[in-house]
Each structure stands twice: as structure tokens, then as C-alpha cells.
N, C-alpha and C positions, 0 to 999 in steps of 0.2 A: 502157285511156283512154291514148290517144298523145298525149306531150306534144311540142310544138315548141320546141325549145330555142334559144338564140342560138348562132351557130356558133363562137363561143368557148368555151362550157358543153359544147357536143358533143365537142370536138375536146380539151376538158381531162377531160371522161367518157371517152372511149376511149384517151388517154393513160393514165390512171389503173390502166384495164383490162389496157391491152396490157403496162405496165411489172411490173403484179401476175403477172400470167403468165408472164413471162420469166423473172422471179425465181422463181416456183415451178417453172417446167419447168427453170431452172439447179441447184436444189435437187436437184428427183429425177434428172437427170443425172449431177450429182456423188454421189448416194448410190449409183445403179445400177454408178455408173464405179470404185467400191472393190472391188477384187479381193483377196480374201486370199491373203498371201505365205506361199507354203508353205516359205517357211525361215524363218518365224518362230513356225510351230507346231511344239511340243515334244512328240516322239512319247512320252515319257514323262509325258503330261498323265493325273491321275487324274481318275475321278469325277466329284468336283468343279469340276476346272478345267474340262471339259467342259461341265458343268451351266453353269458361267457364261460358258462361251462361246456357247453356244445360248441363254443369256436375252439374251446382247449382242446375238445374229443378232434375237431376237425384237422387242427393241425397235426396231433398225432397221425392221422390218418395220412396226412400228406407226408410226414419225415418216413412212416412204413411203405409208401408209397416209393416216395424216392429210394430206400435202402433196396426193396423189391427190385427196381429197376436196376440198381446197381449189381443185385446179384444176378438178373440176366445176364448183363454185359459181361460179368465175371464168367458166367457159364458159355457165354460166345465166345470169349478167349481162350476157355479150354479146347472147344471145338477146333478153334485157330491151332492151338498148341498140337493138339494130334494132326492135323492136317499139316502140319509142318511148317505153317505162315505167321504163327504169333509173333510179335520181335520183330516185324518188318512191314516197313511202311508202307502201307497202300497205295500212296501216290508213288513216291519215287523208287521203292524198293530196296532203299538201304537200310540195313539193321538198326534199330531204334537200341538208344544205351540201356545197359539195365538200370543205371540211374531213374529215367526217365518213367521205366516199369514200375519202378518200386512206389514212387509217386502217384503213377496212373495206371494201374495194372491190364487195365482194359482200351488203352488208346490205340487207335490203329495209325498214327499219324507221328512222323519224329518232329521234332520242336520247328523246324525249318519250315516243313509244308505246312503245320498245323498252323503257323503265324502267315505263312501266305493266304491259306483258305479264311482263317479269319478276317486279313483284311478286304480279301474279294465278298465277303457276305457283307462287313461293313459297310464297303463302297457301293454295294447291291442295294443294302436296306436304306443306305442315303439316297438312292436314287428311284427308292419306291419301288424296286423289284425286289419277288422272291427269291433265294439263292436256289443255284441249281444245282449245287453240291450237295 
């Protein structure tokens, strides 16, 4: 379902996505730009020190992975914007308020539907059934 937004709303939605994408890209570049300074590595590191070092490296990769996932979600939101269905709840079809999109630019649901989905997922999890949403 393609929506025709006012020019102002369309520009606001584009701005939200551009700012979100730029922020994520800057975070990824900053993290990738961090290089290990060999002068700060103690050659006398024991096994515990190396394990701690490798653990911190693993955490960095997890953070990078989360940022990349966010980047992909923003790219998908841009595709929805081009298709004319960005900013529309995929469950009820209502317009998602700009304030919500500023907080979570790649959201697919309005607050009401999101709450309903989370309640259903919690109830299904409690029963031990996997979610169907």
C-alpha cells in the first residue's frame, strides 16, 4: 500500500533515515579505525591476559555486528520509503508518528501494535511455544 505523504512529512522521514544511517556509519568507521598499538602490548602477558584481550576483541565484533544489523534495518527502511510504505504500521495500517520514528527509525509498528505483539510473544514464550509473528 503506497502512501502519499505531505512534502514536509516526506522530507522529515528522509532526514530521520539519513541521520540514523550517518550515525551508524560513523560508529562502524570509528570502531574499524581502532587499531591495536603494538607498543601497548606487554610481551609478558600470561594466558589469562590473552584470554581477557581476546574476550574484549570478541565484544568489539559483537558491537560491530549489532551496528551492521542496524545499518541493514535502516537500508530496508529506505526501501520502504521509496515504496511509499515507510512510516505506516505493518499491522494496522495507521501512520506511525514521527516522534516514534525519531526514536526507532526502522520500526515497522506503531506503539499500540508493538505492545500487542510483545504481549503475545511473552504469553507464547510463557507457554513454551515459539512465536508465530
